[in-house]
C-alpha positions in Angstrom: -46.6 -90.8 -61.5 -43.1 -89.6 -60.1 -43.9 -86.2 -61.8 -47.1 -85.9 -60.4 -45.6 -86.7 -56.9 -43.1 -83.8 -57.4 -45.9 -81.5 -58.2 -47.8 -82.4 -55.0 -44.5 -82.0 -53.0 -43.6 -78.8 -54.6 -47.0 -77.6 -53.9 -46.8 -78.7 -50.2 -43.6 -77.2 -49.5 -44.6 -73.8 -51.1 -47.7 -73.7 -49.0 -45.6 -74.4 -46.3 -43.2 -72.1 -46.9 -45.6 -69.5 -47.1 -47.2 -70.3 -43.8 -43.7 -70.6 -42.3 -43.0 -66.9 -43.8 -46.2 -65.4 -42.3 -45.3 -66.9 -39.0 -41.9 -65.5 -38.8 -43.2 -62.1 -40.0 -46.1 -62.0 -37.5 -43.2 -63.2 -34.7 -41.1 -60.4 -35.8 -43.8 -57.9 -35.8 -45.0 -58.8 -32.8 -41.5 -58.8 -31.1 -40.6 -55.4 -32.6 -44.0 -54.0 -30.9 -42.9 -55.2 -27.7 -39.6 -53.7 -28.1 -41.2 -50.3 -29.0 -43.3 -50.9 -26.2 -40.8 -51.7 -23.7 -38.9 -48.7 -24.9 -42.1 -46.4 -24.2 -42.3 -47.8 -20.8 -38.8 -47.1 -20.0 -39.0 -43.7 -21.5 -42.0 -43.0 -19.3 -40.4 -44.6 -16.4 -37.3 -42.4 -16.8 -39.7 -39.3 -17.0 -41.7 -40.3 -14.2 -38.2 -40.4 -12.3 -37.2 -37.3 -13.4 -40.4 -35.6 -12.3 -39.9 -37.2 -8.6 -36.7 -36.0 -8.4 -37.4 -32.4 -9.6 -40.7 -32.5 -7.0 -38.2 -33.4 -4.2 -35.4 -31.0 -5.1 -38.1 -28.2 -5.2 -39.6 -29.1 -1.7 -36.0 -29.2 -0.5 -35.1 -25.9 -1.8 -37.8 -24.3 0.0 -36.8 -25.9 3.2 -33.2 -25.0 3.0 -34.1 -21.5 1.9 -35.4 -20.8 5.6 -31.4 -20.5 6.4 -29.6 -18.5 3.6 -26.3 -19.7 5.0 -27.2 -23.3 4.1 -29.4 -22.7 1.1 -28.4 -25.5 -1.5 -27.3 -27.5 1.2 -29.6 -30.6 0.4 -28.8 -31.1 -2.9 -25.0 -30.4 -2.6 -25.5 -33.3 0.0 -27.2 -35.5 -2.4 -24.6 -35.1 -5.0 -21.9 -35.7 -2.6 -23.9 -38.8 -1.5 -24.0 -40.2 -5.1 -20.4 -39.4 -5.8 -19.5 -41.4 -3.1 -21.9 -44.2 -4.0 -20.6 -44.3 -7.1 -17.3 -45.8 -6.2 -19.2 -48.9 -4.5 -22.5 -49.3 -6.5 -23.3 -49.5 -10.2 -27.2 -50.0 -10.5 -28.5 -46.9 -11.8 -31.8 -47.1 -10.3 -30.2 -47.9 -6.6 -27.8 -44.4 -7.3 -30.8 -42.7 -7.9 -32.9 -44.0 -4.8 -29.7 -43.3 -2.8 -29.8 -39.6 -4.6 -33.3 -38.7 -3.3 -32.7 -40.1 -0.1 -30.0 -37.8 0.9 -32.0 -35.1 -0.8 -34.5 -35.5 1.8 -31.9 -36.0 4.5 -33.0 -32.6 6.4 -36.5 -32.5 5.7 -37.4 -32.4 9.4 -36.0 -28.8 9.5 -39.5 -28.0 8.4 -40.1 -27.8 11.7 -37.6 -25.5 13.4 -38.6 -22.0 14.1 -36.7 -19.4 11.9 -35.0 -17.6 15.0 -33.6 -20.8 15.9 -32.4 -21.9 12.5 -31.2 -18.2 11.5 -29.6 -17.6 15.2 -26.2 -16.4 14.2 -24.8 -16.7 17.7 -24.2 -20.0 20.0 -27.5 -21.9 20.6 -28.5 -22.6 24.1 -29.0 -26.1 25.3 -32.8 -25.9 24.8 -32.4 -24.6 21.3 -29.6 -27.3 20.4 -32.1 -29.7 21.5 -34.9 -28.4 18.8 -32.2 -28.5 16.2 -31.4 -32.1 16.9 -35.2 -32.9 16.8 -35.3 -32.6 13.3 -33.9 -36.1 12.5 -37.3 -37.4 14.7 -39.2 -34.8 12.7 -38.0 -36.1 9.2 -38.3 -39.6 10.0 -42.1 -39.1 11.1 -42.5 -37.1 8.0 -41.3 -40.0 5.8 -42.8 -42.8 7.5 -46.2 -41.7 5.7 -44.6 -42.8 2.5 -45.3 -46.6 2.8 -44.0 -47.5 -0.5 -40.6 -46.3 0.0 -39.7 -47.2 3.9 -36.0 -46.8 3.2 -36.3 -42.9 3.0 -36.3 -42.4 6.7 -32.5 -43.6 6.9 -31.3 -40.5 5.4 -33.4 -38.2 7.8 -33.3 -40.1 10.9 -29.8 -41.6 11.1 -27.3 -39.0 9.2 -26.1 -37.6 12.7 -25.5 -41.0 14.2 -21.8 -41.5 14.6 -19.5 -44.7 14.2 -18.3 -44.3 17.7 -22.0 -44.1 19.0 -21.8 -40.7 20.3 -24.3 -39.5 17.7 -28.1 -38.8 17.8 -30.9 -39.4 18.1 -30.3 -43.3 18.9 -26.7 -43.4 19.7 -26.2 -46.1 17.2 -22.2 -47.1 16.4 -20.5 -49.0 13.7 -22.4 -51.2 11.7 -25.6 -50.4 13.5 -26.0 -47.2 11.7 -27.5 -48.1 7.9 -25.1 -47.8 5.2 -26.9 -45.1 3.3 -27.0 -42.9 6.5 -23.4 -43.4 7.2 -22.6 -42.2 3.6 -24.7 -39.0 3.9 -23.4 -38.3 7.3 -19.8 -38.0 5.5 -21.5 -35.9 2.7 -23.1 -33.7 5.3 -20.0 -33.0 7.2 -18.3 -32.1 4.3 -20.7 -29.8 2.9 -21.0 -28.0 6.1 -17.1 -27.6 6.3 -17.0 -26.5 2.2 -19.7 -23.8 3.0 -19.9 -20.4 4.2 -21.6 -19.8 7.5 -22.9 -17.1 9.8 -19.5 -17.2 12.0 -17.0 -18.1 9.5 -16.2 -19.1 6.0 -15.8 -22.2 4.1 -12.5 -24.3 5.4 -9.7 -24.8 3.5 -9.2 -28.0 1.4 -6.4 -29.1 3.2 -8.2 -28.2 6.7 -11.5 -30.1 5.3 -8.9 -33.3 4.8 -7.8 -33.5 8.0 -10.8 -33.0 9.8 -11.9 -35.9 7.6 -9.0 -38.1 8.5 -9.2 -37.0 12.1 -12.7 -38.4 12.1 -12.1 -41.9 10.7 -13.4 -44.5 13.1 -15.0 -41.9 15.2 -17.5 -39.4 13.8 -17.0 -41.5 10.4 -17.6 -44.7 8.9 -13.7 -45.5 7.8 -14.9 -47.2 4.6 -17.0 -44.2 3.4 -14.5 -41.6 5.1 -11.5 -42.9 3.0 -13.7 -42.7 -0.1 -14.3 -39.3 0.5 -10.6 -38.6 1.3 -9.6 -40.0 -2.4 -12.6 -37.8 -4.0 -10.8 -34.8 -2.2 -7.3 -35.9 -3.7 -9.1 -36.0 -7.1 -10.2 -32.6 -6.7 -7.1 -30.6 -7.4 -8.9 -27.3 -8.2 -11.1 -27.6 -4.9 -14.3 -27.1 -7.2 -16.4 -29.5 -4.5 -17.7 -26.5 -2.1 -20.7 -24.0 -1.8 
């Protein structure tokens, strides 16, 4: 009688072990499939992000080409902006968004006539007014992208100054969105380290002095100081046009 019970018990345990093994197998298979699906989704997402950035680059290259002296400006500003942001941010998606916002900071220049944007001499007051209008034009264009409202910050506010003497809104201090403050430093840096129709790119020491002079007036001190650290690291002066 004991032996018979043992047989029943062993049969039950054996059946249960098969069921448990099958259950674990199904769970592992499902988990593996989910991991692979997640990797596929992540891979597809990364491809879409790269495609979006490539399309933006193609667009801004077309805009920058309006002025041979600033060709490549938007991409360089985006690179410098990301380098600055990497000193404070670690999230890759956030850094990617910051890069794209910086890429589009000058999109409003698409509305500036070629005879003004390519004028080699000094601009008249009226012509300078047209140039300054690219901030609002860019903001208006980017405001149509409802899914990414933060895109307008780079275009609209990158010429605001920390002391409130910038344009178009005269924002000052912490009123200026942080991404705009970062781009403002990167934009000014590229302007000084690029060739222009009226001068060659400035020596690195001169650029450093100008950044230092602008701390707390033209530039947010936090991001101006970070740019100075990047300049210090650039011993061979590779960060230029």
